[in-house]
N, C-alpha and C positions, 0 to 999 in steps of 0.2 A: 048329435047330445050338445046341447049349449053348456058354454064355460061357465063356471059359478061366476059371479061378480066379484072381484077381488076387494077387499075393505081397505077405505082411503085412511091411509095414517099420515095424519099432520105432524112433521118434524119442526121444530123450533129450531132455528140457525144460531149463530151467533153475529154479533154486529160489528161492524169497525167504522169508526165516522171516516177513516181515509183508505178508500182501497185500493187494488193494484192498476185498474185501467186507466182511469183521469184523475184518481185522487177523491171521487166522490163517495159519500156514505155507501157501505156496502156491506151484503149479507156474505157469509162463510161456513162452509159445512163438509166435515169429513165425509167423504163417499163411501165411507164405511156404515155409516147408518143407513143412507137409501140402499145402497146393496144387499143389508140385512134384511131388511123390508121386503124387498122384490123376491129374494130367494125364500121366503118364506111364506109367500104367497100373498102378501100385501101389495099396495099402491101407494108410494109415498108421495108426498108434497110438501115444498118447503115453504114455511109461511112468513109473509112479509111481517117485519115488526110495524106496527101501528099504535099510536095513542087510542084509537078511537075503539072505544066498548062494544059499539054496534058491529064494525068491522070483525073484531074477535070474536064477537058471538055468533057471526055469520059464517066464519071458517070453522068455529068447534060445531056449529050446526050440521053443517056439511060430511065433517068427515067421522069416519066410522072409531078411531083412538087416536091416540096423543103422544108423541113421543118427546120429553124433554133429554135433553143434550148436554153434552160437558163443555167446556169452555173455563174462562178466568174467574177467578173468587167473587163472590156476592159482596157486596157493599155492606162491610160490618157494621155500621151503623143502622143498618136494619135488624140486628140482634145481638148487638153489644157496645159496650162504652169501651172502648181499647184503653188499658194504662198505655205509659210512653213507651215502654219496652217492645209493646208488640204493634207498634203504629206502623212500622216498615215491614212487616213481616207477611201484610196482605198484598199479593199481586193486584197491581191497580187495574182497572176498569179499561177498556179502549175506548169506551163511548160514555163515559160519565154517569153511568147508574142505569141507561136506556134501556138494556137488556133487561134489568133487573126488574123496573116497573113494568116491563110491556109482558114479562114473564108471570109476575104476579097476577096481572089482569088476565092472562090465559088462564092460569090455574082455577082462578077465580070461575071461570066461564066453565072449565074442566067439571068442576064439583057440581056447578047450578043445573048444567045440562047430564051429567052422570054420565059420561064418557070415560071407556076403559084407557089407564093410562100407565105407561112406563116410565119409570125416570132414571136418569142414568147420570152419575158422577156429579158435576154441579146440578144435575136436574134432580137428583136425590137429596142435594144439601138444600136445594130451593125449595121441595117439597116440604122438608121438616121445618124451617125457617118458616114458612108461609102458615103453618100451622099452628105457630106460636111455639116451635123448637128454637136450640142455640146451635152455633158451631164452634169448634177448637179453631182458632184463628190459623194458628200453626203449630203442627203435630210435632216435630223436633224440638221447639222450645217448651211446650205445653206440656206434652207427653212423651217424653223422650223413650225410645223402645228400640228392642236390637233389630225387628223389621224396618228396611228402609221403604217407607211408603212410596216416595214421588220419583220414581223410577220411569221416567218418560221415555227414555232410551230403547227401554226395553216392553213396549206397548202391549206387543204381541206375544210376550211369554207368559207363562204361569211364573208367578213371583214366591206366593205363599197360599197357604189355604184357609179358608175358613168355616168354623162349623156353623151347621144350619140347624133351625131348631126341629126337633121333630114334629112331623105331622103341618109344619106351616107349606105355605104356597111355595117357595122357593123349593124347599126340601122334596115336596111331590114331584114339582117340573123337572129338577135335577136327578130324580131317584137315588138321593146320597145325603147325608148327613155331613159329609166333607168335600168342600168343591175348592179346587184349585182355580185361583184367579191373578191377573194382573193387577199393577197398583201403580198410580200415576197421579198421586193427590198428595197435598202437603197438609190439607183442611179435612175434618171429617164431623160427622155427627155428634154433638156435647148432650145436651139436654136434649134429651127425645118429646116431640110434640105428645101431649097428652091421647091424641086418636090415634097415633102410631104405637107398633110394638117391632122390640129388635127380634128379626128372625136370623141374623146371619151376623158372625162376629169375628176376627181374627184373633189368633193367640194373644197377641197382648192386649186384647179387650175395645182392639177400635170398633166400633160399629160398620158394618159392611153391606145391612142388608136392612129393611124395614118394609112393614105391611100395616094394612089396617087393623086396629084389634078387631077379634072374633065379634062380631052383633054390631059393630060401628056402621057398617053401611054406606061407608063414604061414597063409594065408587062401586061398579058391577066387576070390575077387576082393577088392582093397585098393587101395584110392584114397583119397588125401588131400589138399587143397589148402587155401590160407591164405585164398583169396578166397571170395567169397561168389555161388556160378552161379543159386541158387535166387533172385537179385534181377537176373538179366540173362538169364535162360534164354526170356523170352516175347518179346526181340527180336535175341536172339542164338543162332540154332540149334547153336552149337557147344555152350555152357552147358547148352542143353535135352540134346543125348546124352549129357553127363555122368551125368545122371538117368534117361534111357532105358537107358543101359548097365548102369547099378547096377541098375534093375528088372529088367531082362533075364537078369542074371547071378544075381539073387534069385530068380527064376522059373524058372532051371533048375538052382541048386543047384550049380552047378559053372563051373570057369574058362571064360570066352569065348574064342573063337578069332575077333579081330578082324582 
């Protein structure tokens, strides 16, 4: 019996203007992402950052699904004019905004070519901004809460729970309406893009997940989360199910019936 062809999943990595080997411009990517893709039946491919639309279009054309990963803050100039009190609250990009522009071009091709998309953390925020939404630049200053969202030192632990909208894609995948998540961010979705709907919130109201509105038909599969399921999936089946469903959608090339 021949083995089923693994769907090719295009992963967008981080970019550093100075790398560790020779000080050259370099890419970086946590191994948690490709390991999650591989464990769930996909074949990961790390994408090279390029300003060429033709090259980006060819990458997207050859892949079966796209994963947008975490990283440093988006340039606030993409979505807000900052008051002076917030200008030092955003973590500076390490690449002069090169990753922002590249991933906006990548998203444009994903929508044009109708490829399944999973967006995580920074990718979740980028998706909202790309479709016309905004972000909180700094949650502790703009939206103080009893929940400490920026717990980077506990990235593989469940920190708090989020409530999932009944009947949403994420609720169907996780088979629950309350999901425990990790929390490693200081920014979050503020105004939600009109094409998206919130389907996960923490108890303090912070947006933890969005999907395309019913009937919107942006993509055959679109799931966007603020947390990091790739860091929890080895011990929490509901987080593994996020990747399994994404891989299945990429394999099928169309919308899933869950």
